[in-house]
N, C-alpha and C positions, 0 to 999 in steps of 0.2 A: 309401319310404312304407310305412306299416303295411298298406295295402290290397293289397300284393303277396302277402301270406300268405293261406292258406286252410285248409280243414279237414284237410289232410294235413300241414300244417306242424307242426314239433315245438317244444317249449319252447326247446331250444338254438338252433334256427334263427331264431326270432323275436327272440332276444336277442343274436344274434351282433354283436359290436362294442360292446355296452353295457358301460359301466364303472360299477359300483356300489360301488367302493372308498370306504369311509368312511360308507356308508349302513347304517342299521339296519332290519331287517325282522322281522316276527313272523308266523308262519303257524300257524293253528289246525288241529288234526288233521294234524300234520306227520309222523307216524310211518308212514303208509301211503298208497298210492295217489297221487292227485293232489297231496296235501299234501307227500308225500315228494319227488316229482319237482320240485314248485315250489321247495321248500327247497333241493334239490341245485343247481338251475340258478341260483337267485338267489345262492347262495354261490359257485358257479362263476364268476359275473360279478363277484365281489368283495364282496358284501354280508355283513354280520354278521347271522346269522339265529337268532332264538329259536324253538325248536320247542315250541309250546304244545300239550300232550297230556294226556289223562286219566291214562294209565299211564306213569309215569316209567321203568319198566323197559323197556317197549317203545320209548319215546322215545330212551333212551340206546342201545339196540340199533340203532335206525334211524340215529342219529347216527354210531355206529361204522361202520355199513355204508356210509354216504355217504363218510366219511373213507377207508375202506379201498378203495373203488372209485375214488376221485378220483386216486389215484396222485400225491399231493402237490400237486394243483391247488387243493385246498381245505385251509386251515390249521385246526388243531384249535380255535384261539381264535375262529374265525368262527362256530362252532355252539355253542349252549347250549340247555338245556331249561328249560321252565317248566311246572309242574303246573297244568292247567286242566281242571276238571270242569264241563262245560256243563250237566250234569244238576242242578246246584245253584247257585242264585243267590249263596248265601253263599260258596261256593268260587270262583265266578267273580269275586266282589268281591275275594277274597283274592289271586287270581292277578293281577288288575289292579293292586292295591296293591303287590304284590311287584315288578312291572315298573316302576311309577312310582317306587318307592324307589331304583331304580338311577340315576335322574337323567339318563338318556340320551334324546336325541330319537328319535322313531320315524318313519321316512320311509315305510315300507311296512307296512300292516296287511292281511293276507290272511285274510279270514273264510271259511275253506275247510271246516271241520268240519261234519258234519251227519249226520242219520239219515234213512232211508227205510224205513218198516216198515208191514206190513199190519194188524198188531194194535194195539189201543189201549194205549199206555204212558203212565204218569203220572210226571212228574219229582218230585224231592224237595219242590218247592214247590206241587205239586198242578196243574201245567199239563199239558195234552196234549203228548206228546213232541215232535212237530214244531214246535208253537208255542213250547214252552219251550226247546228246544235250538237249533233252526235259526234262530229269530228272537229271542226275548226274551233269552237268555243272550248272544248276540252283540251285541244292541242295548245291553245293560248294559255288557258288556266294552268295546265301542268308546267309549261315552260316558265311561267311567272312565279311558280312555286319551287323552282330549282334550288334556291338558297336554303329554305327550310328542309327540303329533301336531302340536300348534301349535308346539312348540319346534323342529320340523324345518324350519320356514320353507318349506314346500312338501311336503305329505304326501299320499299316495294310500291310499285304502281300497278294496280290491277284494273284492266280495261274490259268492260263488258262488250264483247263482240257478239256474233251470232252465226249459226249455221246458214242463215239467210244470205251470207256472203256468196253462197253458191249461185245466186241470181244476179250478182253484180255484173255491170256492163263496163266497169272501169278498165281502161286499156293502158298500155305501156306509155302512151303519149299524154295521158290525162286530158285527152280532148273532151271538150264540153263537160267538164267536171261539174258545172253549175246548172246543167240541164237547160240551156238557153236555146240551143239549136234543134234538139230532138223533141219528139212528142213525149210528154212526161209520163212515166210509169212509176207509180208509188213504190211498189215492192222492189223494183230494180234499183230505184234510188236509195231505198233503205239498205238493200244489199251492198250497194257501193259504199255507204257510210260504215257498214260493219266490216267490210274488207279494209277500209281505211283505218278503222280502230286497231285491227290486227297489225297492219303495216306500221302504224305509229308505235305500237308497243315494241316491235322488233327494232326500229330505228332508235327509239329512246334508249333501249338497252345497249345498242352498239355505241352510241355516243357517250353514255354516262355510266356504264357499268364499272369503269375504272375509278369512278368517283363515288361508288357505293350505291348507285341507283339501278335497280332492275325492274323491268316491266313485263307483264304477261297478259295475254288476252284469253277470253273464254266464251263459250256458249253455255248459258245458264240452263237451257232446256226450254220446253214449251210450257208456259205457266199462265194461269189466269190472273193477270195483273192489270193495272190501269193503262198499260202500254197499248192495249187493244181498244181503248175507249173511243177512239176516233175512226174505227174501221167501218166499212160498209155493212149493210144489213146481211148480205150473203156471207161475208167473212165472219160476222158475229154468230150466225146460225151454224156455220161449220165449227166454230169454237165451242158452241154449246154441246154439239154432238161429241166433240173430242174431249170434253172436260174430264170424263172418267179416266182418260189415258194421260192427262197432263200431270206434271209435277205439282206438288204443293209448294207454297212460298218457302217454307223451311228447307225443302229439298232443292228448290231453285237457287237459294242463296248459299248452298253448301259448297259449290265449286269456288265461288268467290272467296268465302271464308277460308277454305283450305289453301288456296293459292296465296292468300294474304298472311297465313299463319304457320303453315307447315315448314319445319326446319329444312326439308329437302329443297325448298324453292327460295331460300333466303338469299342466295347468290346466283340463281339460275333465271335467265330472262329470255325474252324473244320466243317463248313457247305458246302453245295454244292448248286449251283444256276443254273437256266436256265430261259430264258425269263423274267428276272428281278424279279424272285421269288425264294424262297427256294424250293428245289426239292430233290427227292430221287435219289442218284447216281445209275447208271445202272450196278452194278456188285455185286455179292453175297459177295465178299471180301471187298467191299468199306467201310464197317463199322467195319472192324476188327482192333481193337487197337493193338492186338498182331502182326498182319502182318505189321501194320504201324511202330511199334517199331523195328521189325526185318529188315524191309526195310531200316530204318534209320541207323541201325548198319552196315548193308551190304554196304550202300552208303558211310559211313565213311571209311570203309576198301577200297573200290574201288577208292575213291577220294584221299585217304591219308590225310584226314582232321585231 
């Protein structure tokens, strides 16, 4: 059972014995950190994995690194790359169209990419960065991939959220969702986007579970990845002190891989996980179906879906 795993389990351990031969997966932000490890382990278990990344050069280098380190356990044809720039809705649309034109079903979609920054950054479409990249672009990308997801006759969408949703300021009216009226607070904005990630997974499941698509969200843990590369010096110093208590990348990717592959969650969605177990999300609005539906409708408006 999935419950025998914990915060020390690795992605390889939770997927031991899993056979993904013939399954297609797509991982956003697959060239580094958790995305890279998730890609490697899914391919190790037999999946064909599309590495969706902004920088094709880095994506190809990551692909070659996985193949080189696998010592023949992963075949070249199992890994391919797709250019996906979540900073632009137009480019996100183009990436989704490119994948759809392949005409292949998509069994696993791992919405892994994201940013966590203290300063205010604006996307090409005028959205605050956390909102635009962590939520809206992934919302659009997933919706544009509904046809290949439905074609899988049993697809899972795994969304990387975070316990940082506890700091979210998102309210039931979705007022000032783009941080235009308030003084900007980076970590609160990041928390907003992580709460949105969870609400998105809930609403996606409600809308499409009858068509074979389920979505779940998770907190991967505190891990030393490139997500912290844009942080302030004090934040980085705290991170250095905390490093002995952080998860390793293989441990951090474990919950993602478990939710994507465990039989127990093949048809169960709208859940939240941490440390390889079902958990209670850390925000009072996380269980609000009304807010999830309202966020979905607002996201349709903002993305022009």
